[in-house]
C-alpha positions as CSV (number, residue, x, y, z in Angstrom):
1,Q,10.6,-15.1,25.9
2,A,7.2,-13.6,23.2
3,G,6.6,-10.7,24.7
4,A,10.0,-9.3,25.2
5,T,10.5,-10.0,21.1
6,F,7.2,-8.0,20.7
7,Q,8.6,-5.5,23.0
8,T,11.8,-4.9,21.0
9,R,10.1,-5.1,17.8
10,A,7.8,-1.9,18.9
11,E,10.5,-0.6,19.3
12,T,12.3,-1.3,16.9
13,L,9.9,0.0,14.7
14,V,9.9,3.3,16.7
15,S,13.5,3.7,16.1
16,G,13.3,3.2,12.0
17,F,10.5,5.9,11.5
18,I,13.1,8.5,13.6
19,E,15.4,7.6,11.2
20,K,13.4,7.7,8.4
21,L,11.6,11.0,9.7
22,S,15.6,12.8,9.1
23,T,14.5,12.2,5.5
24,S,11.9,13.6,5.7
25,S,11.5,17.7,4.8
26,T,7.7,18.2,4.9
27,F,6.6,16.2,8.0
28,D,4.6,18.0,10.3
29,F,5.9,17.2,14.0
30,R,3.0,19.0,15.3
31,K,0.9,15.8,13.8
32,V,3.0,14.0,16.9
33,E,0.9,14.8,19.6
34,D,-2.3,14.0,17.8
35,P,-4.1,11.3,19.0
36,R,-5.0,10.0,15.8
37,F,-1.3,9.8,14.9
38,Q,-1.2,8.1,18.5
39,F,-3.9,5.1,17.2
40,A,-2.1,4.8,14.2
41,L,1.4,4.3,15.6
42,H,0.7,1.8,18.5
43,E,-1.0,-0.1,14.9
44,A,2.1,0.0,13.5
45,Q,3.3,-1.1,16.2
46,K,1.3,-4.2,16.7
47,G,1.9,-5.2,13.6
48,Y,5.2,-4.9,13.2
49,G,5.5,-6.6,16.7
50,K,3.5,-9.2,15.2
51,D,5.1,-9.9,12.2
52,G,9.1,-8.4,12.1
53,S,10.0,-8.2,8.6
54,A,11.6,-6.1,6.9
55,Q,10.1,-5.1,4.3
56,L,7.2,-4.6,6.7
57,K,8.6,-2.0,8.6
58,D,9.9,0.0,5.9
59,E,6.5,-0.2,5.0
60,L,4.8,0.9,7.5
61,T,7.1,3.6,8.6
62,S,6.9,5.0,5.7
63,L,2.9,5.3,6.4
64,L,3.4,7.1,9.5
65,V,5.5,10.2,7.7
66,R,2.7,10.4,5.4
67,I,0.8,10.8,7.7
68,G,2.3,13.3,9.7
69,S,3.1,15.2,6.2
70,E,-0.4,14.7,4.5
71,S,-2.1,18.5,4.7
72,R,-5.4,16.5,3.9
73,D,-7.0,14.5,6.4
74,E,-8.8,12.6,3.7
75,V,-5.6,11.0,2.8
76,A,-4.6,11.1,6.0
77,K,-7.4,8.7,7.3
78,L,-6.3,6.5,3.9
79,Y,-2.6,6.0,5.3
80,A,-3.9,5.1,8.9
81,E,-6.3,2.6,7.2
82,A,-3.5,1.0,5.3
83,I,-1.7,0.0,8.5
84,N,-4.5,-1.6,10.0
85,V,-4.2,-3.5,6.5
86,V,-0.8,-3.8,5.3
87,P,0.5,-6.2,8.6
88,I,-2.7,-9.0,6.8
89,L,-1.9,-9.7,3.4
90,T,1.4,-11.0,2.1
91,A,3.8,-8.3,-0.6
92,A,1.9,-11.4,-3.2
93,Q,-1.0,-9.8,-2.5
94,V,-0.2,-6.4,-2.3
95,K,0.8,-7.0,-6.2
96,A,-2.5,-8.2,-7.1
97,I,-4.8,-4.9,-5.9
98,A,-1.7,-2.5,-7.2
99,V,-1.9,-4.2,-11.0
100,V,-6.0,-4.3,-10.7
101,C,-5.6,-0.5,-9.5
102,A,-3.4,1.0,-12.4
103,A,-4.9,-1.3,-14.5
104,R,-8.5,-0.1,-13.9
105,S,-8.2,3.1,-12.6
106,L,-5.2,5.0,-13.5
107,T,-5.5,6.6,-17.2
108,F,-2.3,7.8,-19.9
109,R,-2.9,10.0,-22.3
110,P,-1.2,8.2,-25.1
111,S,-2.0,8.8,-28.8
112,T,0.1,6.2,-29.8
113,I,-0.9,2.1,-28.8
114,E,3.0,2.4,-28.4
115,Q,3.5,5.2,-25.7
116,L,-0.1,3.6,-23.6
117,T,2.8,-0.1,-24.7
118,D,5.4,1.9,-22.6
119,N,2.6,3.3,-19.8
120,F,1.7,0.0,-19.1
121,K,5.4,-1.4,-18.7
122,S,6.0,1.4,-16.7
123,Q,3.3,1.5,-14.6
124,V,1.2,-2.0,-14.8
125,F,4.2,-4.7,-15.2
126,P,5.9,-4.4,-12.5
127,F,3.5,-5.8,-10.1
128,V,2.8,-8.3,-12.2
129,D,5.7,-10.7,-12.2
130,G,5.2,-12.4,-7.9
131,A,0.7,-10.7,-7.8
132,A,-1.6,-13.2,-6.0
133,R,-3.0,-15.2,-8.3
134,S,-5.0,-17.9,-6.9
135,S,-8.7,-17.6,-5.4
136,F,-7.9,-18.2,-2.1
137,D,-6.0,-15.1,-1.8
138,F,-8.3,-12.4,-3.6
139,N,-11.1,-14.4,-0.5
140,H,-8.5,-13.4,2.3
141,I,-8.0,-9.7,0.5
142,E,-11.9,-9.4,0.3
143,Y,-11.8,-10.1,4.0
144,A,-9.3,-7.2,5.0
145,R,-11.6,-4.9,3.3
146,C,-8.9,-4.5,0.4
147,G,-11.7,-5.1,-2.3
148,R,-13.6,-7.9,-3.5
149,V,-13.3,-10.8,-5.2
150,G,-14.9,-9.7,-8.3
151,M,-11.9,-7.0,-8.5
152,G,-10.2,-9.9,-11.0
153,S,-12.7,-11.0,-13.2
154,F,-11.7,-8.9,-16.1
155,T,-9.2,-8.9,-19.0
156,L,-6.6,-6.1,-19.5
157,W,-8.2,-6.5,-23.3
158,S,-11.7,-5.4,-21.6
159,V,-9.4,-2.5,-19.8
160,V,-8.1,-0.9,-22.9
161,Q,-10.6,-0.7,-25.0
162,Q,-12.8,0.6,-22.5
163,N,-10.3,2.9,-21.0
164,Y,-8.7,4.4,-25.3
165,P,-11.8,3.8,-26.7
166,G,-9.7,6.4,-29.5
167,L,-6.8,3.9,-30.2
168,F,-9.3,0.6,-31.3
């Protein structure tokens, strides 16, 4: 029974991937013959085969399309690595990573505090609702090699002061 469920999910993932290809104009079909792509597809099938959630299927198939559409090998490798990690994180943990990355890494070029506020409202705050906050979640993020426990130890105010000293 479990083996059949796993097999059905793996086939469903491939069907979802093929469906997504119909909307991609940049996918390089020669990449499907690359062993690295085949490995990524196999890992995606394993991840979805264990979980079976629609959200995971959507994320994994999007990553597969991105791998095949990406001309830079180093970026395609990042997408392939994400295929290994996404199945072991919760949606809340992914949101926490997104908040930290967006707050620390995105730099805007605002000329007023209002513009900076608008940028944070559109680029950072959408991920805050439902983001993981517990030490267990951050320890798991570290275990999954997606960050380190200290990554959550900053205040938004300290990031703003560091990245936008001219506004304050």
